[in-house]
Biopython code that builds the backbone (N, CA, C, O; Angstrom):
import numpy as np
from Bio.PDB.StructureBuilder import StructureBuilder

atoms = [
    (1, "MET", "N", (0.820, -1.172, 0.000)),
    (1, "MET", "CA", (0.000, 0.000, 0.000)),
    (1, "MET", "C", (0.879, 1.255, 0.000)),
    (1, "MET", "O", (0.601, 2.216, -0.717)),
    (2, "SER", "N", (1.939, 1.235, 0.810)),
    (2, "SER", "CA", (2.803, 2.416, 0.824)),
    (2, "SER", "C", (3.577, 2.539, -0.482)),
    (2, "SER", "O", (3.904, 3.651, -0.897)),
    (3, "ALA", "N", (3.878, 1.415, -1.143)),
    (3, "ALA", "CA", (4.564, 1.485, -2.433)),
    (3, "ALA", "C", (3.670, 2.130, -3.485)),
    (3, "ALA", "O", (4.158, 2.862, -4.346)),
    (4, "GLY", "N", (2.389, 1.871, -3.425)),
    (4, "GLY", "CA", (1.468, 2.502, -4.358)),
    (4, "GLY", "C", (1.333, 3.993, -4.123)),
    (4, "GLY", "O", (1.235, 4.773, -5.071)),
    (5, "LEU", "N", (1.328, 4.390, -2.847)),
    (5, "LEU", "CA", (1.243, 5.813, -2.533)),
    (5, "LEU", "C", (2.502, 6.561, -2.940)),
    (5, "LEU", "O", (2.437, 7.720, -3.351)),
    (6, "GLN", "N", (3.652, 5.895, -2.824)),
    (6, "GLN", "CA", (4.917, 6.533, -3.178)),
    (6, "GLN", "C", (5.278, 6.335, -4.641)),
    (6, "GLN", "O", (6.327, 6.803, -5.085)),
    (7, "GLN", "N", (4.429, 5.653, -5.396)),
    (7, "GLN", "CA", (4.595, 5.384, -6.820)),
    (7, "GLN", "C", (5.909, 4.670, -7.117)),
    (7, "GLN", "O", (6.626, 5.020, -8.054)),
    (8, "ARG", "N", (6.212, 3.655, -6.295)),
    (8, "ARG", "CA", (7.388, 2.829, -6.553)),
    (8, "ARG", "C", (6.994, 1.699, -7.484)),
    (8, "ARG", "O", (5.886, 1.172, -7.387)),
    (9, "ILE", "N", (7.890, 1.322, -8.385)),
    (9, "ILE", "CA", (7.568, 0.334, -9.409)),
    (9, "ILE", "C", (7.573, -1.077, -8.840)),
    (9, "ILE", "O", (6.633, -1.831, -9.090)),
    (10, "GLY", "N", (8.587, -1.459, -8.089)),
    (10, "GLY", "CA", (8.641, -2.788, -7.514)),
    (10, "GLY", "C", (9.623, -3.690, -8.233)),
    (10, "GLY", "O", (10.339, -3.237, -9.126)),
    (11, "PRO", "N", (9.667, -4.961, -7.858)),
    (11, "PRO", "CA", (10.700, -5.868, -8.370)),
    (11, "PRO", "C", (10.338, -6.585, -9.666)),
    (11, "PRO", "O", (10.797, -7.708, -9.870)),
    (12, "GLU", "N", (9.547, -5.999, -10.540)),
    (12, "GLU", "CA", (9.172, -6.690, -11.773)),
    (12, "GLU", "C", (10.271, -6.712, -12.820)),
    (12, "GLU", "O", (10.113, -7.360, -13.854)),
    (13, "TYR", "N", (11.383, -6.020, -12.584)),
    (13, "TYR", "CA", (12.431, -5.958, -13.596)),
    (13, "TYR", "C", (13.296, -7.203, -13.621)),
    (13, "TYR", "O", (14.035, -7.387, -14.589)),
    (14, "ALA", "N", (13.254, -8.073, -12.618)),
    (14, "ALA", "CA", (14.095, -9.269, -12.557)),
    (14, "ALA", "C", (13.289, -10.474, -13.025)),
    (14, "ALA", "O", (12.670, -11.168, -12.219)),
    (15, "GLY", "N", (13.301, -10.712, -14.302)),
    (15, "GLY", "CA", (12.587, -11.858, -14.848)),
    (15, "GLY", "C", (11.119, -11.547, -15.074)),
    (15, "GLY", "O", (10.656, -10.446, -14.773)),
    (16, "PRO", "N", (10.384, -12.522, -15.606)),
    (16, "PRO", "CA", (8.956, -12.297, -15.831)),
    (16, "PRO", "C", (8.207, -12.238, -14.499)),
    (16, "PRO", "O", (8.279, -13.170, -13.698)),
    (17, "LEU", "N", (7.506, -11.164, -14.273)),
    (17, "LEU", "CA", (6.717, -10.910, -13.062)),
    (17, "LEU", "C", (7.555, -10.929, -11.789)),
    (17, "LEU", "O", (7.010, -11.120, -10.702)),
    (18, "GLY", "N", (8.853, -10.737, -11.898)),
    (18, "GLY", "CA", (9.717, -10.653, -10.731)),
    (18, "GLY", "C", (10.049, -11.971, -10.066)),
    (18, "GLY", "O", (10.401, -11.984, -8.886)),
    (19, "VAL", "N", (9.950, -13.100, -10.791)),
    (19, "VAL", "CA", (10.211, -14.399, -10.162)),
    (19, "VAL", "C", (11.690, -14.619, -9.896)),
    (19, "VAL", "O", (12.040, -15.479, -9.088)),
    (20, "LEU", "N", (12.561, -13.878, -10.544)),
    (20, "LEU", "CA", (14.000, -14.024, -10.324)),
    (20, "LEU", "C", (14.541, -12.991, -9.336)),
    (20, "LEU", "O", (15.753, -12.798, -9.246)),
    (21, "GLN", "N", (13.650, -12.328, -8.594)),
    (21, "GLN", "CA", (14.087, -11.285, -7.675)),
    (21, "GLN", "C", (14.940, -11.856, -6.545)),
    (21, "GLN", "O", (15.906, -11.216, -6.130)),
    (22, "ALA", "N", (14.609, -13.037, -6.041)),
    (22, "ALA", "CA", (15.408, -13.643, -4.970)),
    (22, "ALA", "C", (16.818, -13.958, -5.457)),
    (22, "ALA", "O", (17.785, -13.767, -4.719)),
    (23, "LEU", "N", (16.943, -14.437, -6.683)),
    (23, "LEU", "CA", (18.261, -14.718, -7.252)),
    (23, "LEU", "C", (19.057, -13.427, -7.446)),
    (23, "LEU", "O", (20.261, -13.395, -7.195)),
    (24, "ALA", "N", (18.396, -12.380, -7.885)),
    (24, "ALA", "CA", (19.075, -11.092, -8.060)),
    (24, "ALA", "C", (19.527, -10.528, -6.716)),
    (24, "ALA", "O", (20.621, -9.970, -6.621)),
    (25, "ASP", "N", (18.706, -10.665, -5.680)),
    (25, "ASP", "CA", (19.091, -10.173, -4.356)),
    (25, "ASP", "C", (20.243, -10.979, -3.779)),
    (25, "ASP", "O", (21.137, -10.413, -3.151)),
    (26, "GLY", "N", (20.236, -12.297, -3.981)),
    (26, "GLY", "CA", (21.342, -13.128, -3.502)),
    (26, "GLY", "C", (22.646, -12.811, -4.201)),
    (26, "GLY", "O", (23.701, -12.778, -3.568)),
    (27, "THR", "N", (22.582, -12.577, -5.505)),
    (27, "THR", "CA", (23.785, -12.213, -6.257)),
    (27, "THR", "C", (24.319, -10.860, -5.798)),
    (27, "THR", "O", (25.529, -10.676, -5.667)),
    (28, "LYS", "N", (23.424, -9.928, -5.559)),
    (28, "LYS", "CA", (23.844, -8.613, -5.074)),
    (28, "LYS", "C", (24.496, -8.737, -3.695)),
    (28, "LYS", "O", (25.469, -8.041, -3.408)),
    (29, "LEU", "N", (23.972, -9.606, -2.852)),
    (29, "LEU", "CA", (24.533, -9.798, -1.520)),
    (29, "LEU", "C", (25.922, -10.412, -1.575)),
    (29, "LEU", "O", (26.779, -10.064, -0.763)),
    (30, "LEU", "N", (26.162, -11.325, -2.523)),
    (30, "LEU", "CA", (27.479, -11.948, -2.640)),
    (30, "LEU", "C", (28.555, -10.954, -3.053)),
    (30, "LEU", "O", (29.713, -11.105, -2.665)),
    (31, "PHE", "N", (28.195, -9.953, -3.825)),
    (31, "PHE", "CA", (29.181, -9.006, -4.329)),
    (31, "PHE", "C", (29.302, -7.739, -3.490)),
    (31, "PHE", "O", (29.996, -6.801, -3.881)),
    (32, "LYS", "N", (28.634, -7.705, -2.345)),
    (32, "LYS", "CA", (28.769, -6.537, -1.472)),
    (32, "LYS", "C", (30.092, -6.576, -0.739)),
    (32, "LYS", "O", (30.702, -7.634, -0.587)),
    (33, "GLU", "N", (30.529, -5.421, -0.290)),
    (33, "GLU", "CA", (31.788, -5.319, 0.436)),
    (33, "GLU", "C", (31.607, -5.863, 1.846)),
    (33, "GLU", "O", (30.606, -5.581, 2.505)),
    (34, "ASN", "N", (32.578, -6.642, 2.303)),
    (34, "ASN", "CA", (32.539, -7.210, 3.640)),
    (34, "ASN", "C", (33.167, -6.216, 4.610)),
    (34, "ASN", "O", (34.376, -5.986, 4.568)),
    (35, "LEU", "N", (32.361, -5.631, 5.475)),
    (35, "LEU", "CA", (32.852, -4.639, 6.423)),
    (35, "LEU", "C", (33.149, -5.311, 7.753)),
    (35, "LEU", "O", (32.280, -5.959, 8.337)),
    (36, "LEU", "N", (34.371, -5.155, 8.228)),
    (36, "LEU", "CA", (34.779, -5.698, 9.519)),
    (36, "LEU", "C", (35.175, -4.544, 10.427)),
    (36, "LEU", "O", (35.662, -3.519, 9.949)),
    (37, "PRO", "N", (34.971, -4.700, 11.736)),
    (37, "PRO", "CA", (35.345, -3.608, 12.636)),
    (37, "PRO", "C", (36.858, -3.440, 12.704)),
    (37, "PRO", "O", (37.605, -4.418, 12.663)),
    (38, "SER", "N", (37.301, -2.184, 12.808)),
    (38, "SER", "CA", (38.744, -1.930, 12.872)),
    (38, "SER", "C", (39.310, -2.338, 14.222)),
    (38, "SER", "O", (40.419, -2.867, 14.300)),
    (39, "ARG", "N", (38.559, -2.095, 15.279)),
    (39, "ARG", "CA", (38.969, -2.537, 16.610)),
    (39, "ARG", "C", (38.017, -3.624, 17.057)),
    (39, "ARG", "O", (36.810, -3.536, 16.828)),
    (40, "GLY", "N", (38.548, -4.634, 17.684)),
    (40, "GLY", "CA", (37.712, -5.733, 18.135)),
    (40, "GLY", "C", (38.155, -7.035, 17.500)),
    (40, "GLY", "O", (39.113, -7.077, 16.727)),
    (41, "ASP", "N", (37.454, -8.076, 17.833)),
    (41, "ASP", "CA", (37.799, -9.408, 17.346)),
    (41, "ASP", "C", (37.014, -9.693, 16.066)),
    (41, "ASP", "O", (35.796, -9.864, 16.105)),
    (42, "THR", "N", (37.709, -9.742, 14.948)),
    (42, "THR", "CA", (37.026, -9.964, 13.673)),
    (42, "THR", "C", (36.528, -11.391, 13.534)),
    (42, "THR", "O", (35.562, -11.636, 12.811)),
    (43, "ARG", "N", (37.169, -12.344, 14.214)),
    (43, "ARG", "CA", (36.688, -13.729, 14.147)),
    (43, "ARG", "C", (35.323, -13.860, 14.807)),
    (43, "ARG", "O", (34.434, -14.514, 14.262)),
    (44, "LEU", "N", (35.146, -13.248, 15.971)),
    (44, "LEU", "CA", (33.843, -13.289, 16.634)),
    (44, "LEU", "C", (32.782, -12.602, 15.784)),
    (44, "LEU", "O", (31.653, -13.082, 15.685)),
    (45, "PHE", "N", (33.142, -11.492, 15.179)),
    (45, "PHE", "CA", (32.206, -10.742, 14.349)),
    (45, "PHE", "C", (31.778, -11.551, 13.129)),
    (45, "PHE", "O", (30.638, -11.435, 12.680)),
    (46, "SER", "N", (32.677, -12.365, 12.591)),
    (46, "SER", "CA", (32.372, -13.147, 11.392)),
    (46, "SER", "C", (31.658, -14.451, 11.704)),
    (46, "SER", "O", (30.769, -14.854, 10.954)),
    (47, "ILE", "N", (32.023, -15.119, 12.787)),
    (47, "ILE", "CA", (31.477, -16.437, 13.106)),
    (47, "ILE", "C", (30.131, -16.343, 13.821)),
    (47, "ILE", "O", (29.329, -17.273, 13.733)),
    (48, "GLY", "N", (29.868, -15.262, 14.514)),
    (48, "GLY", "CA", (28.649, -15.119, 15.304)),
    (48, "GLY", "C", (27.352, -15.322, 14.534)),
    (48, "GLY", "O", (26.523, -16.117, 14.976)),
    (49, "PRO", "N", (27.130, -14.653, 13.413)),
    (49, "PRO", "CA", (25.878, -14.858, 12.679)),
    (49, "PRO", "C", (25.699, -16.280, 12.153)),
    (49, "PRO", "O", (24.576, -16.784, 12.113)),
    (50, "SER", "N", (26.789, -16.932, 11.749)),
    (50, "SER", "CA", (26.649, -18.307, 11.263)),
    (50, "SER", "C", (26.286, -19.252, 12.399)),
    (50, "SER", "O", (25.537, -20.203, 12.178)),
    (51, "ILE", "N", (26.790, -19.021, 13.603)),
    (51, "ILE", "CA", (26.403, -19.851, 14.746)),
    (51, "ILE", "C", (24.919, -19.668, 15.045)),
    (51, "ILE", "O", (24.228, -20.640, 15.349)),
    (52, "ALA", "N", (24.425, -18.449, 14.962)),
    (52, "ALA", "CA", (23.012, -18.194, 15.212)),
    (52, "ALA", "C", (22.132, -18.889, 14.174)),
    (52, "ALA", "O", (21.131, -19.511, 14.531)),
    (53, "VAL", "N", (22.489, -18.793, 12.911)),
    (53, "VAL", "CA", (21.670, -19.397, 11.851)),
    (53, "VAL", "C", (21.721, -20.919, 11.913)),
    (53, "VAL", "O", (20.693, -21.577, 11.756)),
    (54, "ILE", "N", (22.897, -21.482, 12.137)),
    (54, "ILE", "CA", (23.028, -22.940, 12.193)),
    (54, "ILE", "C", (22.247, -23.509, 13.364)),
    (54, "ILE", "O", (21.614, -24.556, 13.227)),
    (55, "SER", "N", (22.277, -22.847, 14.510)),
    (55, "SER", "CA", (21.538, -23.367, 15.659)),
    (55, "SER", "C", (20.034, -23.321, 15.423)),
    (55, "SER", "O", (19.317, -24.229, 15.845)),
    (56, "ILE", "N", (19.552, -22.292, 14.764)),
    (56, "ILE", "CA", (18.121, -22.219, 14.482)),
    (56, "ILE", "C", (17.718, -23.272, 13.454)),
    (56, "ILE", "O", (16.656, -23.881, 13.580)),
    (57, "LEU", "N", (18.550, -23.493, 12.439)),
    (57, "LEU", "CA", (18.231, -24.526, 11.451)),
    (57, "LEU", "C", (18.291, -25.923, 12.062)),
    (57, "LEU", "O", (17.501, -26.790, 11.687)),
    (58, "LEU", "N", (19.213, -26.156, 12.996)),
    (58, "LEU", "CA", (19.272, -27.453, 13.669)),
    (58, "LEU", "C", (18.067, -27.688, 14.564)),
    (58, "LEU", "O", (17.667, -28.834, 14.772)),
    (59, "SER", "N", (17.489, -26.637, 15.090)),
    (59, "SER", "CA", (16.328, -26.817, 15.956)),
    (59, "SER", "C", (15.118, -27.337, 15.181)),
    (59, "SER", "O", (14.218, -27.929, 15.775)),
    (60, "TYR", "N", (15.083, -27.127, 13.874)),
    (60, "TYR", "CA", (13.990, -27.660, 13.065)),
    (60, "TYR", "C", (14.094, -29.168, 12.849)),
    (60, "TYR", "O", (13.136, -29.775, 12.370)),
    (61, "SER", "N", (15.212, -29.786, 13.182)),
    (61, "SER", "CA", (15.371, -31.219, 12.930)),
    (61, "SER", "C", (14.531, -32.075, 13.862)),
    (61, "SER", "O", (14.270, -33.233, 13.537)),
    (62, "VAL", "N", (14.101, -31.566, 14.989)),
    (62, "VAL", "CA", (13.317, -32.371, 15.924)),
    (62, "VAL", "C", (11.831, -32.034, 15.874)),
    (62, "VAL", "O", (11.049, -32.625, 16.619)),
    (63, "ILE", "N", (11.424, -31.112, 15.025)),
    (63, "ILE", "CA", (10.010, -30.763, 14.911)),
    (63, "ILE", "C", (9.353, -31.706, 13.912)),
    (63, "ILE", "O", (9.770, -31.754, 12.755)),
    (64, "PRO", "N", (8.328, -32.464, 14.334)),
    (64, "PRO", "CA", (7.642, -33.355, 13.384)),
    (64, "PRO", "C", (6.677, -32.552, 12.509)),
    (64, "PRO", "O", (5.695, -32.001, 13.007)),
    (65, "PHE", "N", (6.954, -32.487, 11.227)),
    (65, "PHE", "CA", (6.108, -31.736, 10.309)),
    (65, "PHE", "C", (4.904, -32.553, 9.845)),
    (65, "PHE", "O", (3.859, -31.992, 9.513)),
    (66, "ASP", "N", (5.051, -33.865, 9.822)),
    (66, "ASP", "CA", (3.989, -34.788, 9.442)),
    (66, "ASP", "C", (4.316, -36.111, 10.116)),
    (66, "ASP", "O", (5.451, -36.302, 10.550)),
    (67, "TYR", "N", (3.374, -37.022, 10.217)),
    (67, "TYR", "CA", (3.686, -38.288, 10.874)),
    (67, "TYR", "C", (4.663, -39.126, 10.054)),
    (67, "TYR", "O", (5.295, -40.033, 10.596)),
    (68, "ARG", "N", (4.800, -38.839, 8.754)),
    (68, "ARG", "CA", (5.802, -39.528, 7.941)),
    (68, "ARG", "C", (7.069, -38.704, 7.782)),
    (68, "ARG", "O", (8.109, -39.245, 7.406)),
    (69, "LEU", "N", (7.007, -37.424, 8.058)),
    (69, "LEU", "CA", (8.129, -36.522, 7.829)),
    (69, "LEU", "C", (8.700, -36.043, 9.163)),
    (69, "LEU", "O", (8.419, -34.935, 9.621)),
    (70, "VAL", "N", (9.510, -36.911, 9.771)),
    (70, "VAL", "CA", (10.198, -36.579, 11.013)),
    (70, "VAL", "C", (11.683, -36.743, 10.743)),
    (70, "VAL", "O", (12.134, -37.839, 10.411)),
    (71, "LEU", "N", (12.445, -35.671, 10.880)),
    (71, "LEU", "CA", (13.868, -35.743, 10.571)),
    (71, "LEU", "C", (14.638, -36.513, 11.627)),
    (71, "LEU", "O", (15.514, -37.307, 11.284)),
    (72, "ALA", "N", (14.337, -36.299, 12.903)),
    (72, "ALA", "CA", (15.026, -36.995, 13.990)),
    (72, "ALA", "C", (13.987, -37.375, 15.033)),
    (72, "ALA", "O", (13.448, -36.505, 15.717)),
    (73, "ASP", "N", (13.701, -38.665, 15.161)),
    (73, "ASP", "CA", (12.722, -39.144, 16.125)),
    (73, "ASP", "C", (13.444, -39.442, 17.430)),
    (73, "ASP", "O", (14.004, -40.524, 17.610)),
    (74, "LEU", "N", (13.426, -38.480, 18.332)),
    (74, "LEU", "CA", (14.151, -38.609, 19.588)),
    (74, "LEU", "C", (13.175, -38.602, 20.761)),
    (74, "LEU", "O", (12.118, -37.974, 20.701)),
    (75, "ASN", "N", (13.542, -39.303, 21.821)),
    (75, "ASN", "CA", (12.726, -39.277, 23.031)),
    (75, "ASN", "C", (12.887, -37.958, 23.781)),
    (75, "ASN", "O", (11.984, -37.535, 24.502)),
    (76, "ILE", "N", (14.014, -37.325, 23.614)),
    (76, "ILE", "CA", (14.275, -36.064, 24.307)),
    (76, "ILE", "C", (14.234, -34.898, 23.327)),
    (76, "ILE", "O", (15.051, -33.981, 23.419)),
    (77, "GLY", "N", (13.300, -34.927, 22.398)),
    (77, "GLY", "CA", (13.228, -33.924, 21.343)),
    (77, "GLY", "C", (13.020, -32.512, 21.851)),
    (77, "GLY", "O", (13.645, -31.579, 21.347)),
    (78, "VAL", "N", (12.151, -32.332, 22.844)),
    (78, "VAL", "CA", (11.889, -30.991, 23.369)),
    (78, "VAL", "C", (13.124, -30.452, 24.075)),
    (78, "VAL", "O", (13.459, -29.275, 23.937)),
    (79, "PHE", "N", (13.803, -31.310, 24.831)),
    (79, "PHE", "CA", (15.023, -30.885, 25.516)),
    (79, "PHE", "C", (16.096, -30.495, 24.507)),
    (79, "PHE", "O", (16.776, -29.484, 24.684)),
    (80, "LEU", "N", (16.253, -31.289, 23.451)),
    (80, "LEU", "CA", (17.239, -30.967, 22.423)),
    (80, "LEU", "C", (16.875, -29.678, 21.698)),
    (80, "LEU", "O", (17.753, -28.876, 21.380)),
    (81, "TRP", "N", (15.579, -29.470, 21.434)),
    (81, "TRP", "CA", (15.142, -28.258, 20.765)),
    (81, "TRP", "C", (15.466, -27.021, 21.602)),
    (81, "TRP", "O", (15.947, -26.020, 21.071)),
    (82, "ILE", "N", (15.203, -27.087, 22.912)),
    (82, "ILE", "CA", (15.503, -25.958, 23.795)),
    (82, "ILE", "C", (17.006, -25.725, 23.873)),
    (82, "ILE", "O", (17.463, -24.582, 23.857)),
    (83, "ALA", "N", (17.778, -26.813, 23.959)),
    (83, "ALA", "CA", (19.232, -26.677, 24.076)),
    (83, "ALA", "C", (19.843, -26.069, 22.821)),
    (83, "ALA", "O", (20.703, -25.193, 22.912)),
    (84, "VAL", "N", (19.410, -26.523, 21.659)),
    (84, "VAL", "CA", (19.980, -26.011, 20.409)),
    (84, "VAL", "C", (19.496, -24.585, 20.137)),
    (84, "VAL", "O", (20.265, -23.753, 19.656)),
    (85, "ALA", "N", (18.234, -24.300, 20.439)),
    (85, "ALA", "CA", (17.708, -22.957, 20.198)),
    (85, "ALA", "C", (18.314, -21.930, 21.149)),
    (85, "ALA", "O", (18.322, -20.738, 20.844)),
    (86, "SER", "N", (18.818, -22.374, 22.288)),
    (86, "SER", "CA", (19.416, -21.418, 23.221)),
    (86, "SER", "C", (20.824, -21.008, 22.809)),
    (86, "SER", "O", (21.410, -20.128, 23.441)),
    (87, "ILE", "N", (21.380, -21.615, 21.776)),
    (87, "ILE", "CA", (22.707, -21.234, 21.291)),
    (87, "ILE", "C", (22.630, -19.986, 20.407)),
    (87, "ILE", "O", (23.622, -19.270, 20.270)),
    (88, "ALA", "N", (21.477, -19.718, 19.810)),
    (88, "ALA", "CA", (21.331, -18.578, 18.898)),
    (88, "ALA", "C", (21.663, -17.236, 19.553)),
    (88, "ALA", "O", (22.361, -16.435, 18.931)),
    (89, "PRO", "N", (21.205, -16.947, 20.768)),
    (89, "PRO", "CA", (21.598, -15.661, 21.373)),
    (89, "PRO", "C", (23.096, -15.549, 21.621)),
    (89, "PRO", "O", (23.637, -14.443, 21.623)),
    (90, "ILE", "N", (23.774, -16.669, 21.830)),
    (90, "ILE", "CA", (25.226, -16.629, 22.017)),
    (90, "ILE", "C", (25.900, -16.152, 20.731)),
    (90, "ILE", "O", (26.843, -15.361, 20.778)),
    (91, "GLY", "N", (25.416, -16.633, 19.584)),
    (91, "GLY", "CA", (25.961, -16.166, 18.312)),
    (91, "GLY", "C", (25.729, -14.681, 18.092)),
    (91, "GLY", "O", (26.597, -13.981, 17.571)),
    (92, "LEU", "N", (24.551, -14.198, 18.492)),
    (92, "LEU", "CA", (24.275, -12.767, 18.351)),
    (92, "LEU", "C", (25.150, -11.937, 19.283)),
    (92, "LEU", "O", (25.611, -10.859, 18.909)),
    (93, "LEU", "N", (25.378, -12.436, 20.496)),
    (93, "LEU", "CA", (26.271, -11.731, 21.416)),
    (93, "LEU", "C", (27.703, -11.726, 20.899)),
    (93, "LEU", "O", (28.421, -10.737, 21.052)),
    (94, "MET", "N", (28.120, -12.839, 20.284)),
    (94, "MET", "CA", (29.472, -12.897, 19.725)),
    (94, "MET", "C", (29.661, -11.862, 18.623)),
    (94, "MET", "O", (30.688, -11.185, 18.571)),
    (95, "SER", "N", (28.671, -11.740, 17.746)),
    (95, "SER", "CA", (28.822, -10.777, 16.655)),
    (95, "SER", "C", (28.708, -9.341, 17.160)),
    (95, "SER", "O", (29.317, -8.441, 16.582)),
    (96, "GLY", "N", (27.949, -9.111, 18.213)),
    (96, "GLY", "CA", (27.867, -7.772, 18.772)),
    (96, "GLY", "C", (29.104, -7.391, 19.559)),
    (96, "GLY", "O", (29.486, -6.221, 19.588)),
    (97, "TYR", "N", (29.736, -8.366, 20.197)),
    (97, "TYR", "CA", (30.940, -8.096, 20.979)),
    (97, "TYR", "C", (32.147, -7.878, 20.074)),
    (97, "TYR", "O", (33.032, -7.080, 20.383)),
    (98, "GLY", "N", (32.171, -8.606, 18.937)),
    (98, "GLY", "CA", (33.321, -8.534, 18.029)),
    (98, "GLY", "C", (33.354, -7.263, 17.347)),
    (98, "GLY", "O", (34.252, -7.018, 16.541)),
]
sb = StructureBuilder()
sb.init_structure("model")
sb.init_model(0)
sb.init_chain("A")
sb.init_seg("    ")
for serial, (resi, resn, name, xyz) in enumerate(atoms, 1):
    if name == "N":
        sb.init_residue(resn, " ", resi, " ")
    sb.init_atom(name, np.array(xyz, "f"), 0.0, 1.0, " ", f" {name:<3s}", serial, name[0])
structure = sb.get_structure()
């Protein structure tokens, strides 16, 4: 609605009806400049976001999406889900501290 009021065209320029917009955004992201802090730990700054994303993606392995589609059938699934999901804030703190 706000795009219509501001007369913005939108993402229709990337492929027919904008179906290639995600590919164009990913390509643009790959070619962006990697900015690292001048002072601080650059390893923490670089590794922190990947730890957060990996822990969140691992937490989906114990969620049963269907009775036939269970990635990991564990007796302690809820405990594992809480343990793995609690690692994500550590990754965010690492990237903020670095």
